[in-house]
Structures are given as structure tokens and as C-alpha cells.
C-alpha positions, 0 to 999 in steps of 0.5 A, a space after each residue: 462557681 464551677 470554676 471555683 469548685 474546680 480550683 478547689 479540687 485541684 488545690 486540695 489533695 485527693 484522698 482515697 476512700 480508705 483515708 476518708 474512712 480512717 478520718 471518719 473513724 478518727 473523729 469518733 469518740 474513744 468508746 465508739 472506736 473501741 466498739 467498732 474494733 472489738 466488734 470486728 475482732 470478736 465477730 471475725 473470731 466468731 466466724 472463724 470458730 464457726 467455720 472451724 467447728 463446721 470443718 471438724 463436724 464435716 470431717 467427723 461425719 465423713 469419717 462416720 460415712 466412710 466407716 458406714 460405706 466400708 461396712 456396706 461394701 463388705 456386707 452388701 457388695 462383697 458377697 455378690 462378687 463371684 469368680 469364674 473357673 479361670 479365676 476372673 471376676 464375673 459380673 453377670 446379669 444376676 450381679 447387675 440385678 443385685 447391685 441395681 436392687 442396692 441402689 436407693 437403699 439407706 436412710 433418707 439423705 444417706 441413700 446409695 446413688 451408685 456403686 463402682 468397682 476398681 481393679 488392683 491395676 487401676 481399671 474401672 471394671 464395674 459398671 462396664 463402659 468405654 473407660 473400663 480399659 483405661 488405667 486411672 490412678 488417683 490418690 483416693 484409689 491408691 489409698 483404697 488399694 492400700 487397704 484404707 477407707 477414704 471419703 471424698 466428694 464429687 465436687 472434686 473431679 478425680 475421674 470421669 463422672 456421669 451427668 447425674 453424679 456431676 450435678 449433685 454433691 455426693 459423698 464418695 466412699 473408697 475402700 477395699 472390697 476383696 483381699 487375698 489371703 496374703 492381705 493384698 487388695 484385689 478389688 476396691 469399691 466406690 459407693 456414692 451416697 447422698 450428703 443431705 444429712 451431712 450438709 444439714 449437720 454442718 449447717 446446723 453446727 455452723 449456725 449453732 456455733 455462731 449463735 453461741 458465740 454471738 450470745 457470749 460475745 454480745 454481753 462481753 462487748 456490752 460490758 467492755 463497752 460500758 467500762 470503756 465508755 466510762 473511762 472515755 468520759 473520765 478521760 474527756 473530763 480530764 482533757 477538758 480540765 487540762 485544757 481549761 487549766 492550760 488556758 488559765 495558765 496561758 492567760 496568767 502567763 500573758 498577764 504576768 508578761 504584761 505586768 513584768 513589762 509594765 514593771 520593767 518600764 516603770 522601773 526604767 522610767 523611775 531611773 530616768 526620772 531619778 536622773 532628771 531629778 538629780 539634774 534639776 537639783 544640780 541646776 537648782 543648787 547652781 542657780 540658788 545656794 551657789 549664787 547666795 554663797 558667792 554673794 556672802 563670800 563677796 560681802 565677807 571679802 569686803 569686811 576682811 579688808 583693813 578698815 579702821 572701824 574693825 578690830 583685829 580680833 573681829 577681822 580674824 573671825 571674819 577671815 575664818 568665816 570667809 574660809 568656811 564659806 569658801 569651802 562650802 561654796 566649793 563643795 556645793 559647786 562640785 556637787 552641782 557640777 556632779 549632778 548637772 551632766 549636759 555633756 552626757 545627753 548625746 554620749 554613748 556608753 563608752 563615751 560616758 565611761 571615758 568621761 567618768 575616768 576623765 572627771 575622776 582625773 580632774 577631781 583627784 589628779 590621779 589617772 585610771 585605766 579603762 579596759 574594754 568597751 561595749 563593742 558597738 555604738 549604744 546611745 541611751 542617755 539615761 543609762 549613760 548617766 547611770 553608768 557615769 555616776 556608778 563609775 565615778 562614785 565607785 572610783 571616789 569611794 576607792 580614792 577615799 578608803 583605799 588611796 594607795 591602791 591602783 584603780 581601773 575600770 573594766 567594760 564588756 558586753 556578753 550575751 545581751 548583758 553589759 558588765 561594768 566593774 570598778 576595781 582597786 588593787 593593792 591593800 584591803 580598804 580600812 574604814 577609820 570610823 563608824 561614820 565612814 562605814 555608814 557613809 560607805 554603806 549608803 554609797 553602796 545602797 545608792 549604787 545598787 538602787 541606781 543599777 536596779 532601776 534599769 533592770 540590772 544587778 550590782 555586787 560588791 566583793 571585798 578582797 584581801 588585796 582590794 575590792 571590786 564592784 560589778 554592775 550587770 545590766 540587760 541591753 535589749 535589741 530595741 535599745 
């Protein structure tokens, strides 16, 4: 069992988790696939909208905090800065005490945590420390020295922070603190404020936007799901109907093919049976009426010989009767010979056509040419007899009704079909009487029936300079 499972794992191609997931999704119904795809899209958009709204709220709150911080610096910190006699800024104990009193003021969640002062050359001059002599220039400070108010956070490291500042997410408000009469910023202030109110506003806004989008998207998804589910049910019903129709059509096609094959086989068998019946009729004529007519002819021959008891008038009458019986006997023999064709039992199609032209020569004494051939050795006895009779009857019809025309037989094999044509060229046939017209019509009908019994078609084309009859028969590979 273990070896079989290992072999199955080796023979079956490995599929990745993504492919397995796609296969499972593909096996779901159309409505379920739509619900999953629409949910992912809608809730993804919902999340994006909530973060976008939160970002806009955060930006607006930071701008408001920046404006409030700038006002605080101008109203609370700037008045406390004094200059010494030599023009330097003085940060004495009184100043430090006043600044210390400002720390912790403000509404809850927005209290001041620390205050820093930067000089125009980028040095931190308050509160005093080891880094006061270092020149630190960063974007926020540059914008503040240029006269703009900038809001940032301590999470983005810009300069050295204390442990307390680094451990909290505080708002940093940079802005001009003191300016000269020419508008040049002499000192820039930095106020650290708590951001709890801002974070709470952002969280509330994000939550509100997500809830709002969720409340809007759920009914929309539900309505769309119902519509798609109804459409999916209709599609599935139509698919089942189409499958059932296709199944019925396939069954009907199979039945039609089976019936067509049965009909073709029955038609071919009828043609074979017809040829056998004609052969039997020929044998019966030869064994029955031919023998009786021969006996009658012999008895009449005895009566026609000179005898004293027979008058000349009676002898003349018997002679005419003997001639009539001889003519009838010749016609019946010819008919019997035409119906009995033992030489075609093992003949090919080409040999059957050659025998037909040879038989025509024996009967009429006129030669005819055979042009073309099948190109392969086909031995179908019943079909050979059918083509033999078709060609011989066509030649005999041309001989009776267009004796002065030249006769020929053409044969070819193209794309699984055998074409045999009997052609006479010269003058257009003219039938002398209605009887001959009816006889010719019956001959054409018998030819068409004979060819049609083997699944073929026969067409007759009268021309000004003659006529030709064409037989087209399908030759299968199984023949």
C-alpha cells in the first residue's frame, strides 16, 4: 500500500497551494464565485477608503495641532525670552522656571511634554545640553526657520531624543519663535505634545468609515448576490436543457446512422437479390420455355418436309409458323443468355465493363471503345453484374435509337466514387413511335432503379449531337 501511494505521488504532477485553491474556487457555483470575488473587492476598497479617510483626518488634526502649537509658542514662550546687553538671548533660572511651569499644561491628551528652542544656525540652545554646540539641520527645522509651521512625530527620528520622548508617540510642532524687523527668523521653537486625542480621533474615524462602508456594502452585495444567483440558476437550467437536447440529438444521430446503415444494407441486399432473381429467371427460361420451343420447332420441321398427305397451302402456313417459332426461340435464348451471367461471378469491375462491350460486339457486330478504368482490382460480383447490365442496356438503347452514332464507354474513379458513362456521338436520337418512347422511358427507369439499389445515382443527358448516361456509385473501403 505504501509503495502504491508513493508511485501515485510520483506519477501525479505536484500542484501548488495556489493551483489547488484556484481549482476549488473553479468547482464552486457561479454565485459563490461572484460572492467571494465581490467581497474581496468591496472589503478591500472599504479598507482602503477607511485608511484614506483616517489619513486625511490625521493630516487635518496635525494641521490643527500645528496651528495650536504655533499660537502657544507665540503667546506662552516668546514673551518669556529676553536679550542681554550684548544682544544675546538669555535663558536664566527665571526662564527655566517659567518653561517648567508650562510643561504639563493643556487639555487632557494634548498636554505639553517638552519645549525646545533652536537658533537660526541650526543649534539647539534650549534646554542646554551636550549637543547645543552641534549644528543639526533637518527638513522640519529648515521649514520652521523659513517661517512655516511643521508638524511631525517622534517616531520619525530627526535628531537626538530623550528616553521619555523616544518611548512615546508625541507630536512635534516646529514653528518660528522670534523674528527680526526684516522678517528673518531668529529663533525656532519645538513643542512636544501628547497625541492621544489625535490617535483616538483617527481610530474613531477609521472605525466609523469601516462600519459605514460595511453597512453600505452588505446590502449591495446581498442584492447583487441574489441577482447573480437567480441568473446562475437560469444559466444552470439552460445548461441542463442544452445538455439534455445535445444528448437527445446524439441519440437521434446514432439512431439515424444505424437506420441509414440498415437502409443501405437493405438496398444493397435488394440489388443483389434482384440480380439473383434475374439469373434464376434466365435459368428457368433456358430450362423451360427454350426447351419446349425447341421441341415445337423440331415437330414443325417434321411437318414442313414434303409429304403426300399435306397440301401446299398447309405447308406454307406451317413454314410461316416455323419461322415465327424460330424467331421467338432466338429472342428467348438471347434473353436467357442476357439474364444468366456465370462468367461475371468472379470478374472485377473492369472485366465486367470489358465483357459488356464484347457482348455488344457479339450481338450487333459493332465495335465500341472503353476509355479509362477503375485503377484498382475491385471484385464485387453483384456490382459487376449491375454495371454489366447498365452498360449493355445503354449501348443497346443507343444502337436501337441512334444507330448511326459512334458509341463509347468511359470509366473513372474519383474521391471514393465510381463513374461509368455510356456515350453516343453523332445525331440526336429520334424515336419513331409512342411505343418506342415508352420503351425507352421504361429502360431508363430500370437503369436508375438498378443503380439506385447500390446507393448510386444515374442521370441521362440528351444533346443535339447525341446523348450520354452517367452512373455514379459509392465505393467504400470495406468493399
